[in-house]
KOLFIVEX-524250 format. One record per residue: residue in one letter; x, y, z of N, C-alpha, C in turn. Coordinates in steps of 0.05 Angstrom, whole numbers, plus 5000, padded with zeros to 4 digits. Example, Ala and Ser with C-alpha at 12.3 -4.5 7.8 and 13.67 -1.06 7.14 Angstrom:
BEGIN
a526448865156524649105156526449345156s525749555142527349795143525850015157
***
This chain:
BEGIN
m501549765000500050005001501850245000k503850275017505650495017507050524993r507850324981509450334955507650454934f505150354933503250464913502750764917t502450824944501951124950504251304941n506651204947509251364938509151364908v508651174893508651164865506651384854k504251404867502251584859503251864862i504351924886505252164892507552274871t509452074867511452144848510552184820g508752024809507352074783506052324782f504452394803502852624801504552884801l506652874818508653104820510153124793c510952924781512452944755510753034734a508352924732506552994712505853304713a505253394739504853684741507253844735g509553764742511953924735512453944706f512253724691512453694662510453894648m507953874659505754034647506354334651a507254414676507854694680509954794664a512154624661514354724644513754754615g512054544605511154554578509554794571i507654854590505755084585507155334586s509155364606510455614610512355674586n513455464575515355504552513855514524a511355444523509955454498509355734490q509655774463509256024451506456004436e504256104448501656044438500656294423p499656274399498556494383496356594399t495956864401493856994418491256924404d491056844378488456774367487256524379y488956364391488056114404487356134434g487656374442486956424473489156384489r488856364516491056364536490456144555l492555984560492255774578494155824603s492955834626494655884650493855684671g495255664692494755484714496655514737s496255324757497855354782497955054792f500255014807500354734821501454784849e500154634867501154654896501254384908t503254354923503554104938504554164968n503354024986504354035014504553735024t507053645027507853365033509453365060i508553165076509753155102510752855106w513152835115514252565121514652565151y512852375164512752385193514952215205m516152305227518252175241517352105269p518251875279517551795307518652005327d517052045349517852255368516152175395d517452075413516052005440514852235455k515752495448514652715463512252845448i511552725424509252815410507052625409y507652375403505652185399505152015424d502251985429501551845452498851735447v497351655469494651515461492651715449s492851955459490952165447491752265420n494552235413495652345387497452115376r496051935362497251695353499051755328f501351605325503151635300501551545277p501651715255499951655230500551375220t498451245210498750975200500650975174d500651215158502251235137504451435142r506951385137509051555144509051825125i507451815105507452045087504552135083g504352395085501652525078502352745056s500352755037501152925013498453035001n498053305003495953434991496853574966n495753524942496553634918494253754902y494753984889492754114872493954214845l492554144824493254234797490854374786k491154644777488954794765489954894738l487954874719488554964692486155134686d486855364672484555554660485355624633y483155654617483555724590481355974584s482456164570480756414564481056494535l478856544521479056644494476756854491g477557104492475257314490473557314515k470957274510468957284531468557014544f469856794532469456524539471956434558s471356284579473456164595472355894607a474255724612473755464622476155384638g475655164655477855074672477254824686i479254674697479054454713481054444737q480254294756482354274778482353984787g484653884789485253594796486453614826e485653414844486653404870487453124875l489853094890490652824896491552844927y490452664942491152634970492252344973a494852304978495952054976497951994999p497051945022494251995031493852295041v491852345053491352625061493152685084v494052935087495653015111494252975136n495552885156494352825181493253075194g490653065202489353285213487153405194y487353325168485353425150483053215150p480653265142478553055142479252815129d478852565140479452325128477952275100q475752425096474352365071475952455047y477952635052479652705030481752475024q481052295007482952085000482952034969g485251954959485351884930485452134913g484952104887485252334868483052334847k482052544839480252594817479952894808i478652914785477953184776475553274793t476253484809474353564829472453814820n473753994805472554224795472754244766k470554334752470654384723468454604717y469154774698467154994692467455084664a465455234652465555364629463955624633s464955854625463656094631463656284609w461556454604461456674585460756924599t462457114596462057384608462057604589d459757744589459357984573459658234590d459058474577459258724593457058714615n454658624610452458624627451258344633f452758144627451457884632453557664634f453257474651454957244653453356984660v454356764651453356504657455656304661t455456134680457455934686456055664688v457155474676456055194680458455024690g457954884711459954704725460154774753d462654784762463154824791464055134795f462755274814463355554819463255624846y464355844853464455964882462656214882d461456274905459856514908459456564939q458456814944457856874972455557084971y453757064989451557264992452157435017g452357685013452857865035455557795048s455457795074457857725091458357435092g456457275082456756965082455056845104l453357015118451856895142449756695134i448856705108446956485099448356315077f450356415064451456225044454356325036r456256155034458656205023459955945013a460555944986461855714972464655804967y466655684979469355794977471455554979e473955624972476155414976478155544993d479155405015481255485030483055235038r485255205023486854965025487954925052a488655155066489955115091488154995112l485355045108483354925126482354655117g482854585090481654345081478954375073v478054625064475354685057475054745027n473154615014472354684986469254614982t467654814985464754784983463854894957s465154884936464054944910461354834903v459854954887457254854878457354784850e456454534843456154434816453354484804g453154654783450454724771450854954753v449055124756448855374736448655624751r450355804745450056084758450056294735a448256484737448156674718447356964732g448157184719447457444729447457644708m446257874714446158094693446058364709n446958584695446958834707445059014689i443259184702441759374685442859654692g444459754674445760004679447759984704d448060204718449660204743447760174768a445260154765443460174788442559914797f442559704780441259454789443059204778a443459014796444858754789443658534803i443258314789442258064801443557834791r443757634807445257374800443557144814a443656904801442056664813443556434806m442956224822444455964818442555724825l443355494815442155244821444355034819g444354864841446454674840446354514866r448554324866449054164890451754204901p452154254926454654334938456754104940r459154154938461353954941461753904970l462053664978462753595006465053395005y467353485012469953325010470453224981m470652984975471352894948468552834931e466452844943463952794931462153044930y459452974927457553214929455453134950a454453334964452653304986449753244973p448453044987445552984977443553184981s444053444971442353674974442553844950w440654004947440554194924440054474935l441554684924441354944931440155104906r438655304914437355494897437555764909g438655954897439056224909439256454890a438756694901439056944884439957144902d441357364890442557574905442057834887a441258044897440558284882441658524897t442558734879443459004890442059214874l440959394890439859644880441559884889a442760024872444760244878442860494877l441960584900440260814900441761064893s444161084899445861304894446261334862s446461124848446561144817443761214807l441761104819438861144811438061444812f439061574832438261844838440462054832g442761954822444862114812446562234835f446962094858448762194878451362164871k453162394869455762364859457962314880s457562424904459662414923459162194946q457062024943456361824962455361574948y455361364963454361104952452360994972l449860924963447860804978446660584963a446360354974445260114960443759954980l441659814968440159634984440859364972e441259154988441858894977440258664992g439758464974438058254986438857974975s438457764991439257484982437157294991y436557084977434856864986436056604977l436056414997437156144994435055945001s434755754982433155514989434755254987q434455085006436054815004434054595007y434254404988432654154990434353934999d433753815022435353605034433453405048q433153185034431152985044431952865072a434652885079435452785103434252925127r433453165122432253315144429653185156l428353025138425852885146426452655166n429052575168429752355185430352465214i430452715220430752805246428052845261v427852675282425152645296425652705325n423452745339423252805367423052515382n422652535407422552285423419952125416e418052245403415652095396415851975368g418352025355418751925329417552095306q416752345313415452515294417652695280s417552715253419552895240418953205248i421053345255420853615266421653825243l422853725221423453925201422253835173s422054015155421153955129423653905110s423353825087425853775069426854005058d425354245061426154495048427154675071m429554815068430554985086430655275070s429855485083430055745068431555935086a432956115074434456345090434356595073w434256815088434457085073436257265088s437257465071439057685081438057945069a437758145086437158415076439358605086r440558775068442958935075442559215064m443859395079444059675068447159765071v447959885049450959975049450960285043y452560415058452960705053455660775056e456860955037459661055036459561325029a461361505043461361775036463661915052a465462055037467562225049469162065069g469961815064471561635081470061495101f467561535103465761385123464461155107s464160945122462560715110461060575132g458860455122456960335140455660095127r455159875142453559655130451959515151l449359485145447659355163446559115149e446458875164445558625152443558485172l441158425163439258265179438957995165v438857785182438757515170436557365185g435257175171433356985184433456715168k432856495180432656235168430456075181s429555885165427555685175428755525195p427055355210427855215234430254985228g431954965246433954765247433954595271a435154365271434754175292436954215313y436354205340438354235360437754055383l439753935396439153755418438753895445q436553865456435853995481434753805502d436053765524435153575544434653295533g436353205515436152945504434052895480e433053125471430853115450431553305429n431053235404431353435381429253625382v429953875381428054105381428754275358a426654395343427054585323426954855330y429055025322429055315327429755475301k428255695298428755865276431456005283g432956095259435456245262435056535256r436856695269436956975260439657095267a440257305254442957445259442657725250q444457895264444758165257447658245255l448358415239451158475234451258785228i452958925241453159215236456259265234e457159415212459959485209460059795202l461659915218462160225215464960275211g465860455192468760505187469260795180y471860845184472661135173475461105165s476261225143479161225133479661505123g481861625133482561885125484562025144y486262195132487962365151489862185168g490761945157492361785173490861585191w488361615191486661445209485361215196g485060995208483160775197481760665220i479160665222477760585246475460415236s475060185247472860015241471759895267l469059885267467359785290465459575279t465559325291463759125281462358995305g459758955302458058835322456458595308r456058385322454658165310453258005331n450757905324449357745341448257505322v448957255332447757005319446256845337d444156725328442456565344441356335327h442256105334441555855319442055875291m444355955283445155985255447055775243e446955535257448455295244447055215220m448355215198447455115172449254915159k448254705149450054495139449554445109l451454335095451054255069448954035066t448853855086446953645089446553575118d444153495125443653415152443653085153s444752975135445052685134447052615155n446552395170448352305192450152075182e450252045155452251845144454951955148l457051755154459551805166461051975143q460751925116462252055096461552355095y459252455107458552725108459252875132s460252735153460652865178463353025178g463753175198466353325201466053625197t468453745199468454045199467754165171g467954005150467354105124464554135116n462754035134459954045127458654305137v459454525124458354775133457454935109l455155045109454055185085454555505089n454455605111454855885116457755945126y458256215130460956305138460556505161i461256415187461256575209464056565223p466056755214468656745227468556865253a470556795268471156925294471457215292l470057375307470157665308472557745327t474757645322477157715339479657745321r481757855333484057905317485457645307q486357655284487957415273490857485275y492157355293494957415297496657235279t499157355274501257205259503157085278y503257195302505157105324504056865338s505856645339504856375350503656395376l504956525395503856515423501356685427a500956875411498357025412496156875401n496856665384494756505370494956225381l495656175407495955915418493455775421d491155945429488455825435486556025421p486356035397484256235384481456165391f479856375391477156325398475556175377q473856005385472255845364469355945368v468256025343465556125342463455885350k461355955362459155795369456855905353a456255805330453955895313451355865326k451255695346448555645359447655905373g449756065383449056325396451356475407e451756725399453756895412453357175407r454157355422454257635415457257725416s458157885397460957955396461358215383g463458355390464158615379467158655378q467958805357470858845353471359145345l473359265355474259505346477159505337d477559625315480459655303481059945299v483260045307484160325304487060315295y487560435269490060475258490660775255y493160835262493961105257496761105247n497461265225500061295214500961575223i502861585240504261845247505761965224h505062185215506362295191509462315194r510662265170513462315169514162605172g516562635186517362905192516563025218s514662885232513762975258515662855277k515462955305517262845325516962555329l514462465331513962165335514162025310g513562135288513561995262516461945252g518162145257520962115249520962145218r523362085208523862105179522061915161y521561675171520261465158517461415165g516661545186513761485194513561265214t511261265230510761085252507860975250k507460715252504760585252503760495278l501460575287500160475311497660335305h497360115321494759965318493759865344v491059915348489759815374487359655365n487159415378484959235373483659145399a480959115398479559005423477258855412s476858625425474458465417473458305443v470858275443469558145467467157985455v466757735469464757565462463057475486y460357465483458557365503456957125491q456256935508454856715498452356665516p450056575504447856485522448356245539s446956225560447456005579447555745569d445655675548445755395537447855335520v449455535511451855495494454255505514f454355695532456655755549457055515569y455155405581455555185601455554915588v457654785588457954525575456054315586l456054305614454354085626451654205637g450854405627448054495634448354745653a446954965647446855215664445955175691p447355265712446555245740444255435745e442755395766440455565772441455855778g439956045767440756325770442956425751a443756265732445656365712444656575695p446256775689445556985673444856895645a442957035630442356965603444656985584m446357185588448857215572451257205589n453357055580455757015598458257095582f460057235597462457275585464257035576a465257035551466656795541469456865533y470057095522472657155512473357455508l475857555516476557835513479257835501d479657985481482558025471482958315464t485158425476485858705469488758685462s489658865443492458865435493059145426f495759195427497159435417499659365403d499959465380502459425366503559695353f506159705353507659955346509859885326e509659985302511559935280513160185272k515660165273517460395268519760315250q520060475230522160475210524260675220w526460575233528360765245530160895224n531060755205532660865184532560665160k534260695140533960505118534760215123k535960185148536959905153535159765173v533959905193532759805216529859855216k528159645221525359665226524359475249t522859595265521959435290519059435294t517959215306515159205312514959095341f513259225357512959115384509959065388l509058845400506358795404505958695433f503758805445502558725469499958645467a499158395478496258305478495558195504f492958255511491958125536489457985527q489357735537487257535529486057415554r483257435557481957315579480057105567m480256875577478656645564477656445585m475556295579474556105596476055845592g476055675613477455405609475755205593e477155015583475754805568474254625585e475454495607473954305625472054435644r472854645655470954785673470555085663t468055155659467555385642466755635660t467255625684466555845703468856015713i471455915709473656065720475356165695p475656425693477156535670480056505674m481556525652484456505652485556765637n487656875647488957105635491457035622r492057165600494457145586495557415577y498357445579499557705571501757635550v501457735528503457655505505057885498f507657865498509458065488511157945464a511258115442512758025420514458265408f516858215400518658385388519358275362d519458425340519958345312521858555301g524458475297526358665287527658575260l527858765242528958705215531458905211y533658775202536058925194537058845167k537159085149537959035120540859095118f542458905110545358965106545559115081d544059035060544159205034541359115021t541059184997538459114982537858844980r539758644984539158364979539358185005h540758275025541358105050539958255073s538458095089537158195113537057985134l536858065159536557875182534157975198r532457795204529957835219530057665246l529457795267529457675293526657715307e525457485314522857505328523057375355l522057525377522157435404519357445416q518457235429515757255440515857135470y514157255486513857155514510957155520l509956925533507256915542507256865571y506057055588505657025616503056945622a502556705633500056585638499956465665p499156645686499156555715497156315717f497956135733496255885737493655985753v491755855747488955895759488455685782y487555765804487155565826484255585835e483155375843480255345853480755265883g480755485900481455425929484555385930e485555165941488255095942488954905918e487154805904487654625882487954785855k490154705840490554815813488554715795l487554895780485554825760486554625737v485254415735486054215714484854285688d486154425669485054495645487254485622s486654435599488654415576489754695570r488454915578489455165573490955275597n490955145620492355255645495055125645n496755215627499455085627501755275630g501455505640503655675647504955825625d507355915630508756105613510255965590w510456125568511856035544513856255536w515956155519517356355503517856235475a518256395457518856325428520556505415a522156405397524156565383524556465355q525056655334525656545308527756765295l529556625281531656775269531656705238e531456915222531156855191532957045177y534656925159536457055142535557035112s535257255099534257255071536357345052f536557205029538357305006536357354984a535157604986532957684967533957684938p532257604920529657504924529457184920v531557064927531756774919531656584945f533556624963533756434985532956555012s531856385030531456465056531756215075v533056265098533456035116532456125144f531555945160530456025187530855815206v530855885232530855685255529355825277s527555635290525455765309525255545331d524155625354523655455376521255575394m519855405406517655495422517655315446y517555415473517955255496516255335517n514755135530513155175554515055075577y516055235594517755135614516755095642q514055105643512855065669511254805671k510254705649508554465649509254275627e509154355601509954145582512854085581k514654295582517554275580518254115555v517254195532517954065508518854285487h521154255475521954445453520554375428y519154585416517954545389519754705369y521654575359523754695343523154665313n524054835298523954805269526354935255v527054815232529254945216528254895187g528755095171527955085142529255255123v528855205098529855365076528055405055s527955615039526055635017527655774994y526355714970527755804945525455914928t526056164918523956284900525256364875k523856284852524856364827522356424809s522156674800520056774784517356724800r515556554789513056494802512856214817t515156134823515455874837516855914863r515855774883516955774910517155494921i519155394930519555134942520755164971a519655054990520555075018520754795031l522954745046523154495060523954555090s522654415107523154475135523054205153y524254215176524053985191523654085221g522053955237521754035263519653875278r519053985302517053865319514854075321n512454005315510154195313508154115335r507354305352505454255375502654245363a500954065376498254055369496954325375g495454415357493954675359492054735335f491854975329489955055309491155205286v490255135263491055285237488655445230c489055725228487055915225487256065197s485056125185485056275160482356425159g482556705158480156865155478256835178g479256765201477456765224476156495230v476856275213476156005216478355835222c478155655240480455485249479755205248r481855045243481454735245483754645263q483154445278484954315296487054155281m489654175288491654045277493453865296p493553625291495053445312498053505311g499253475334502153515335503653305319y505953375308507553165291510453275291t512053085285514853155280515753025252g516953195236517753085211518753295190f519153215166519753395143517353495129n517253745122515053875108516253995083l515053905060515754015035513254165021s513554385013511554545000512654674976l510954674955511554774930509154904917t509355164907507255294895508655434869t507055394847507955534822505455584804s505755814789503755894773504955944744f503455894724504655934697502556024678
***
């Protein structure tokens, strides 16, 4: 089996490489259109390590995990078409097990005119902020929820636009046993009434899903509590003028099933989202507030094993918290509970002008972020809400400040401080505090050679319940992390890093690697020990098991 797997990987990589080289070197007459594409591989060779693998995190059954993607697109005038092939041989550990083998997963043909378009095949789309529908691909998360069917749209001048779709959503390597029908429309009132200095629009979306599996969800009396049709709607208003922007979105959906006191119960869903912003005179300010109530939406409600897992999500509700690039600040990112939560986030950016006392010759950037999340009792308490518990309970707080300064042509530094207050995993009534300090310094020797140093420290005082230390996976004390990277721009880069918890785990999570970039191709090879944790993208996270091994990644476009 392993030999066959390795042969498949080698064959796929070689074929993709030869195809990329052939296409990039081919001189195609413009009369025959343009062929472009991309190839990406992420391959891990797992190595034994007693400090990583145990009963809860077993060593992978296959020593190699490899996720590979080849995409080809062709365009000629107003016509375009494309395909995407994927090979998981086998899937990288931590991704859904349903990704196995290889096949052509996406194909499409599209015609786009000035005021009209139509697509047949697999496509991506999003209605509003995605609260009722988002079909997208994110390879870091192992998500691809494209829809196979027909999608078309048209514009009537600058004032009105509408698009509609019909199809079945992709779920892992197959398609979900459900059908989607939807439409989205925009009415630009500013264009209709001739407003020149401001933009005002009304938007609306409607989504209908047919899923016969919903009829199999019954209460304790054996009665079906849902119909086979689910519907959802979104109404929005957008306003922009003189650097100010505002967006309001109201959402509703037909009942979905939830387990309550050991019985399936149907609840209607609703959500509200408000976004306010300002940009100008060196300032950038955004304020976002959101409330979601029973907004879990699946590609299918079938309980068959091949449809289970994190990929079975129809809508998009990202965490309304800051997405950090520093590892210690992102050690335990907040996980959204679509069943119910209220959250808010404030972002303030300010660029101190060059030439001022604080700005200096090259300017200075300041950034402040704050976010807070509350959850209803039936979501917040894992084992049931105690008597007298409040309706809404504090769940998460994150505040941060970062300061970026270009001191001269050679030296640039960034300092970040973050305070995080979160509830424990095992006991949800005692909060834990974390204080994160990060320093990021870059020194340029000349236009091609630079050295970057990153230092992090996380102070997390232990939490006690009386005289007893709280037993919780997040209550593990202080950490430090460091990374040193040397770049030979624009071709080579080498790095070495380590992350260490010296109070409880006492395990070094070290990594060393090198990358090579040539034109539109980048290849990177690293080796190290990686802690179990979360991989996040766009406010959505997936859990990644710990591993030790070699990691090869390659991306190229042609």
